[in-house]
Structures are given as structure tokens and as C-alpha cells.
C-alpha positions as CSV (number, residue, x, y, z in Angstrom):
1,X,-12.6,-0.8,13.7
2,X,-12.2,-3.7,11.9
3,X,-8.5,-5.9,10.9
4,X,-8.9,-6.2,7.1
5,X,-7.0,-8.1,4.8
6,X,-7.1,-5.1,1.5
7,X,-6.6,-6.0,-2.4
8,X,-6.2,-2.1,-3.1
9,X,-6.1,-0.6,-6.6
10,X,-3.9,2.7,-7.1
11,X,-4.4,5.5,-9.7
12,X,-2.4,4.1,-12.0
13,X,-4.4,0.2,-12.4
14,X,-2.0,-1.7,-10.6
15,X,-3.5,-4.4,-7.6
16,X,-1.0,-4.8,-4.5
17,X,-2.7,-8.3,-3.4
18,X,-1.4,-7.0,0.1
19,X,-2.0,-9.1,3.2
20,X,-0.7,-6.4,5.6
21,X,-3.1,-5.2,8.8
22,X,-5.3,-2.1,7.8
23,X,-7.8,-0.4,9.0
24,X,-10.6,0.6,8.4
25,X,-13.7,2.4,9.1
26,X,-16.3,1.7,6.6
27,X,-18.0,-1.6,5.1
28,X,-16.3,-2.9,1.4
29,X,-17.5,-0.9,-1.2
30,X,-15.9,1.5,-4.3
31,X,-14.3,4.4,-3.4
32,X,-14.0,3.1,0.6
33,X,-11.6,5.7,2.9
34,X,-8.9,4.0,4.3
35,X,-6.4,4.9,7.2
36,X,-4.1,3.5,6.1
37,X,-0.7,2.7,8.9
38,X,2.9,4.6,8.3
39,X,5.0,2.0,6.6
40,X,2.1,-0.5,4.0
41,X,1.8,1.6,1.1
42,X,5.0,0.5,-1.2
43,X,6.9,3.5,-1.6
44,X,6.6,5.7,-3.8
45,X,2.4,5.4,-4.0
46,X,0.4,8.1,-2.4
47,X,-1.7,6.6,0.9
48,X,-5.1,8.6,1.0
49,X,-7.9,7.1,-0.7
50,X,-7.5,4.0,-3.3
51,X,-10.4,2.5,-5.1
52,X,-10.9,-0.3,-2.9
53,X,-11.9,-3.4,-4.9
54,X,-11.7,-6.5,-2.1
55,X,-11.9,-6.8,1.4
56,X,-11.5,-10.4,3.0
57,X,-11.1,-10.2,7.3
58,X,-8.5,-11.3,8.2
59,X,-9.1,-14.4,11.0
60,X,-5.9,-15.1,13.5
């Protein structure tokens, strides 16, 4: 697994530029399935699957 920062599009079409770290176990393709760490999704939004709009690997 790799650490990624994601720009995700939720089911309402809003984009969230999220700098927090997610564990991604698929490459950067639409409908990639993400295991989202608890607390990483804005309140009131479903954490299961979002369309993956952009992935950038986090560098330290």
C-alpha cells in the first residue's frame, strides 16, 4: 500500500482537496476503491467509494 493525497469528488459533485493521508490499494483510475482512515472524510459524507479525480503521491 502507498500513501496518497487525494482530490476526491463526492456523490454530490463537490471536490475535496484533501491533504490528509489515505491508504490506496489501487492505482490512479476512476472508481478506484479506497480504504479511508476514520476521520478523514468530511462529516456527513459516505467514506466508501468516491470517484478518484487526481492522485499525487505524498513526499516527505
